[in-house]
C-alpha positions in Angstrom: 216.6 105.8 44.2 215.0 103.9 41.9 218.3 104.2 39.5 219.7 101.8 41.8 216.6 99.6 42.2 217.5 98.9 46.5 215.0 97.9 48.7 213.5 100.2 51.6 216.2 99.9 54.3 218.9 99.9 52.0 217.5 102.9 50.9 217.5 104.2 54.4 220.9 103.2 55.2 222.4 105.5 52.3 220.1 108.5 53.6 221.4 108.3 57.3 225.0 108.1 56.3 224.9 111.2 54.0 222.5 112.7 56.2 219.1 112.7 53.7 221.1 114.3 51.1 219.9 112.9 48.2 221.9 115.3 46.3 224.8 114.1 48.2 223.8 110.5 46.9 223.7 111.6 43.2 226.6 113.1 42.9 228.5 109.9 44.7 227.2 107.9 42.4 228.0 109.5 39.6 232.0 110.7 40.4 232.5 107.7 42.6 230.4 104.5 40.9 227.6 102.5 42.5 230.4 100.0 44.2 232.4 102.9 46.0 228.9 104.7 47.0 227.8 101.3 48.7 230.6 100.3 50.2 231.3 104.1 51.9 228.1 103.7 53.9 228.4 100.2 54.8 225.9 99.0 52.4 226.1 95.1 51.3 223.6 94.5 48.6 223.1 90.5 47.7 220.3 88.9 45.5 217.8 87.0 47.0 219.5 84.0 45.6 222.9 84.5 46.7 221.5 85.0 50.1 219.1 81.5 49.5 222.0 79.6 48.8 224.2 80.2 51.8 221.6 79.6 54.2 220.2 76.3 52.7 221.3 73.6 55.6 218.7 72.8 58.1 221.1 73.3 61.3 223.4 76.6 61.8 226.5 76.8 63.9 226.6 79.8 65.0 230.5 81.4 64.7 230.1 83.6 68.5 228.5 81.4 70.7 229.2 78.3 68.3 226.3 76.3 69.3 224.2 74.6 67.2 220.7 75.7 66.4 217.8 75.4 63.8 217.5 77.6 60.5 214.4 79.2 61.8 216.6 80.0 64.7 219.4 82.1 63.1 219.3 85.0 61.2 221.7 86.1 57.9 222.2 90.0 57.4 223.0 91.0 53.5 226.2 91.1 54.1 226.1 86.9 54.3 226.6 86.6 57.8 224.9 84.0 60.0 224.2 83.9 63.7 222.0 82.7 65.9 218.9 85.5 66.5 219.9 85.0 70.5 223.6 86.4 69.9 222.1 89.0 67.3 219.8 89.9 70.0 222.5 90.7 72.3 224.8 92.6 69.8 221.8 94.8 68.7 220.4 95.2 72.6 224.2 96.5 73.4 224.5 98.8 70.6 220.9 100.9 71.1 221.6 101.2 74.6 225.2 102.2 73.6 223.8 105.2 71.6 224.7 103.5 68.1 221.3 102.8 66.8 221.5 104.4 63.5 223.8 102.5 61.7 224.0 99.1 63.5 227.0 96.6 62.0 227.2 92.5 61.5 229.1 91.4 64.5 231.4 89.3 62.0 235.5 90.3 62.2 236.1 93.5 60.4 232.3 93.3 58.2 231.7 96.9 58.2 228.4 96.3 56.7 225.2 97.6 58.2 222.1 95.4 59.4 218.7 95.3 58.1 216.9 97.9 60.9 214.0 95.4 60.4 215.5 92.6 61.6 217.1 94.5 64.2 213.6 95.6 65.2 212.1 92.5 65.0 214.6 90.7 67.1 214.7 93.0 69.8 211.2 93.2 70.0 210.9 89.9 71.2 213.6 90.5 74.1 212.6 93.7 75.0 209.7 95.7 73.1 210.3 98.9 74.5 213.7 99.3 73.6 212.2 98.4 69.7 209.9 101.0 70.3 212.6 103.6 71.4 214.9 102.0 67.8 212.7 103.2 65.8 211.9 105.9 67.3 215.6 106.6 66.7 215.7 106.0 63.4 212.9 108.4 62.6 214.5 111.2 64.6 217.6 111.0 62.7 215.3 112.4 59.2 215.2 115.4 61.7 218.4 115.5 63.6 220.6 114.7 60.8 218.8 116.7 57.9 220.2 119.7 57.2 216.9 120.6 55.5 214.5 119.6 58.4 214.2 120.9 62.1 212.8 120.8 64.9 210.7 123.9 66.1 212.5 125.6 68.9 208.7 126.4 70.9 208.5 126.0 74.8 206.6 124.2 75.5 207.9 121.9 72.9 204.9 121.9 70.1 206.2 118.3 68.2 206.6 120.1 64.8 208.9 119.5 62.7 210.1 122.3 59.8 211.5 121.3 56.4 212.7 123.8 53.9 213.0 122.8 50.4 216.1 124.8 49.3 218.0 127.3 51.5 218.4 126.3 54.1 219.4 129.6 55.4 216.1 131.4 56.2 213.6 132.2 58.5 209.8 130.3 58.8 206.8 130.1 61.0 206.0 126.9 62.2 202.4 126.1 62.0 202.4 127.0 66.3 202.9 130.8 65.7 206.4 130.5 66.2 209.3 132.2 64.2 212.5 131.5 64.4 216.1 131.5 62.0 216.4 127.9 60.2 220.2 128.3 60.6 220.9 128.7 64.6 217.2 127.8 66.3 217.0 131.0 67.9 214.0 133.7 67.4 213.4 135.6 64.0 215.5 138.4 63.9 216.8 139.1 60.5 218.7 141.4 59.8 221.0 140.5 62.4 223.7 137.9 61.3 223.0 134.6 63.5 226.8 135.1 65.3 226.3 139.0 66.4 222.5 138.3 67.7 224.2 134.8 70.1 226.9 137.7 71.1 223.9 140.5 71.5 222.1 137.8 73.9 225.2 136.9 75.8 225.6 140.7 76.4 222.5 141.8 77.4 222.4 138.7 79.7 225.4 140.0 81.3 224.8 143.5 81.9 220.8 143.4 82.3 221.0 146.0 84.8 222.1 148.9 82.2 219.0 149.7 80.1 216.3 151.2 82.3 213.1 148.9 81.8 210.8 151.2 82.9 207.7 152.8 80.5 208.0 156.3 82.3 209.8 159.4 81.0 209.8 162.8 81.8 208.8 165.8 80.0 211.4 168.1 78.4 209.0 171.2 79.6 207.1 170.6 82.7 209.2 167.9 84.0 206.0 165.5 85.0 206.6 162.0 84.5 204.8 160.4 81.1 203.7 157.1 80.9 204.1 155.3 77.8 200.6 153.7 76.7 201.0 153.2 72.7 203.7 152.1 69.9 204.3 155.5 68.4 207.6 156.7 70.1 206.1 160.2 69.6 204.4 161.0 72.9 202.0 163.6 74.4 202.2 165.1 77.4 199.2 166.8 79.3 200.7 170.0 79.2 200.5 169.9 75.7 204.3 169.4 74.6 205.3 166.5 72.3 208.5 164.7 72.5 210.6 161.8 71.5 210.8 158.6 73.8 213.9 157.7 72.0 215.9 160.8 72.9 213.9 162.8 75.2 214.0 166.1 72.7 211.1 168.1 71.8 209.0 167.3 68.6 206.5 169.5 66.8 202.9 169.2 66.6 203.1 168.2 63.2 203.7 164.1 62.2 205.3 165.2 58.7 207.9 166.9 60.2 211.4 164.5 60.6 212.6 164.2 64.1 216.3 163.0 63.3 217.7 161.2 66.5 217.9 157.7 64.7 222.1 157.9 64.9 224.4 157.9 67.7 225.6 161.3 69.7 227.9 161.3 71.8 227.3 164.4 73.7 223.6 163.5 74.2 224.4 159.9 75.8 227.1 162.2 78.1 224.0 164.5 79.1 222.0 161.2 80.0 225.1 160.3 81.8 224.8 156.5 79.9 228.5 157.2 78.7 229.8 156.7 82.3 228.3 153.7 83.3 228.6 151.5 79.9 230.3 152.1 76.3 228.5 154.8 74.4 228.0 152.7 71.3 226.2 150.0 73.2 224.5 152.4 75.4 222.9 154.0 72.3 222.1 150.5 70.5 220.5 149.3 74.2 218.0 152.1 74.2 217.4 152.3 70.4 216.7 148.4 70.6 214.5 148.2 73.6 212.5 151.0 72.7 211.4 149.5 69.6 210.9 146.3 70.9 209.0 147.9 74.0 206.7 149.2 71.4 206.6 146.4 69.0 204.3 145.1 72.4 202.7 147.7 72.7 201.5 147.9 69.3 200.3 144.0 69.6 198.3 144.6 72.2 196.8 147.6 70.6 195.7 145.5 67.3 192.2 144.6 69.2 191.4 148.9 68.7 192.0 148.5 65.2 189.4 145.5 64.9 187.1 147.5 66.9 187.7 150.8 64.1 186.7 148.7 61.7 183.9 147.5 62.6 182.3 150.5 63.8 183.0 151.9 60.2 181.0 148.6 58.9 178.5 149.2 61.0 178.0 152.6 60.2 177.9 151.4 56.1 180.8 153.9 55.5 181.6 154.3 52.2 184.6 152.3 52.3 183.3 148.7 51.9 187.2 147.0 51.9 189.2 147.9 54.8 192.3 145.7 54.6 194.4 148.5 54.1 194.1 148.7 58.0 195.5 145.2 58.2 198.2 145.9 55.8 199.5 149.0 57.4 199.5 147.4 60.3 201.6 144.5 59.4 203.7 146.7 57.6 204.5 148.6 60.9 205.3 145.2 62.6 207.4 144.0 60.6 209.3 147.0 59.7 209.8 148.1 63.5 210.8 145.1 64.2 213.5 144.8 61.4 214.8 148.3 62.7 214.7 147.1 66.2 217.3 143.9 65.1 219.3 146.4 62.9 220.9 147.9 66.3 222.3 145.3 67.4 224.0 144.7 64.0 225.3 148.6 64.2 226.3 148.3 66.9 228.9 145.0 66.4 229.6 146.3 62.9 230.7 150.1 63.9 231.7 149.9 67.8 232.4 146.4 68.3 236.5 145.4 68.2 235.2 142.0 67.0 234.0 142.6 63.5 236.8 145.8 62.9 238.8 143.6 60.5 235.3 144.0 58.1 236.3 147.6 56.6 239.5 150.2 56.3 239.3 152.6 59.5 238.8 155.3 56.4 235.8 153.8 55.2 234.0 153.3 58.8 233.0 156.6 59.0 230.8 157.4 55.8 229.8 153.6 55.7 228.3 154.4 59.5 226.5 157.3 58.5 225.2 155.9 55.6 223.9 152.9 57.5 222.6 155.2 60.1 220.8 157.6 57.5 219.1 154.5 56.4 217.9 153.6 60.0 216.8 157.6 60.2 214.3 157.7 57.6 213.0 154.1 58.4 212.5 155.2 62.1 210.5 158.5 61.0 208.4 157.1 58.7 207.4 154.0 60.9 206.4 156.5 63.4 204.1 158.0 61.2 202.7 154.5 60.3 202.0 154.0 64.0 200.2 157.4 64.8 197.9 157.1 61.7 196.9 153.7 62.6 195.9 154.4 66.3 194.6 157.9 65.6 190.7 159.0 66.1 189.3 158.4 63.3 186.2 159.2 63.9 187.5 163.3 63.5 189.3 162.6 60.2 189.2 162.1 57.1 188.7 158.5 56.4 189.5 158.6 52.6 192.3 160.7 53.4 193.6 158.5 56.3 193.3 155.5 53.8 196.0 157.3 51.2 198.6 158.4 53.7 198.5 154.6 55.2 198.6 152.9 51.8 201.4 155.3 50.6 203.6 155.0 53.8 203.2 151.3 53.5 204.6 151.8 50.6 207.8 153.8 51.5 208.3 151.7 54.0 208.6 148.4 52.0 211.4 150.3 49.5 213.4 151.7 53.1 213.4 148.3 54.8 214.5 146.6 51.5 217.0 149.1 51.2 218.4 149.2 54.7 218.7 145.1 54.0 220.8 146.4 51.2 222.6 148.4 53.0 223.7 145.8 55.7 224.6 143.4 52.9 227.0 145.2 51.5 228.7 146.1 54.8 228.5 141.8 56.1 231.8 140.6 56.4 231.6 137.8 53.7 231.4 134.7 56.3 228.1 136.0 57.7 224.8 136.0 56.3 221.2 137.5 56.9 218.4 136.2 55.6 216.8 138.1 52.2 214.3 140.3 52.9 210.8 139.3 52.4 208.3 141.6 51.3 205.3 139.9 53.3 207.5 138.8 56.2 208.6 135.3 57.6 207.2 132.2 55.4 205.3 129.8 56.9 206.9 126.3 56.5 205.7 123.0 55.9 205.6 121.1 58.5 205.2 116.9 59.8 204.7 115.3 63.0 
């Protein structure tokens, strides 16, 4: 604002009118000129000499109450209108209580000039100090609430932090309190699912919360005894020796390298489970996959202390590997990629099974695009389960150097698969929907102020 040579309260008036967007202020100034910029914002800029000459007499007649008052008992705003302080104060109090604190206009007839906020605060504080404090707080909060690049952290209970982004306001950020959220809609960070799809998914899940079994127990396909899941990996082991997939219940081999394709939606499998009788097939499939991976996220997060204990034990034994940062890198990759995979299922449901987004693609290309998308999911899921099993395996019975190599390799492969999944989703999205670009290192920590 140096170019315009304005006082602080004038700058604040301009920025509040243009929602604190400096680029918009500059654009209006260049395209429409200074006079138009000022008039649209209700800004009246007069020199101190002009204001002093307008108030040269010792006595003033207030044009509101028609009382004669001393000059020091009156106030003149930037527009040149002068009234007694009592009338100004009553006017300001009425505007503040009426919710118009951010843009209080002059009392004069047909005058749209915005009053100096410091004058407002000083006059109101003599009559109602609490209201004056509230007025100043509202002005400060306008920087957050009217600014598209600043938002309050949605944490509960509220941490009191405001988050600012520098460029693209469509992103996911992490507050200093640890809460990660979508800057666009203030809901939880859930890329690659767009805002509207996530809103619809949450509403539908709340309405039909009883449709998906929430227990952590399933039956072994060999001995038919109940098996409780106590880890994040979806390849579980029964006491009878059989390994099976937690997602579909099918038998798997004992080798972690073997690929088990259950990420794709299968009509016959859902019919066998009886889910198709209770709800739409695509929704059943998406719910099962989504819940399985979000449950795994919670379990793996709780098991992180086990990884830290393993590292401490190896360090105490003076193991030949001095740097165990690859364990932390592998765990972070597992956590971020599983979350990406879990949130891809709400997107898949609305993109391919729900009628609301049928317009996004022609019917003749829907099936091949769906197969491609689910193939990306399936590849990512297989590598995620491999990484989970490698991280939480008993390292004392295995070659740590080989484990290190496999975890580093899997982390690299999974990163590439996540990027491929994002690219696929971006190509499928209707033009009016946007997802946050893929970030290898996860949600970025935002700058904040209190």
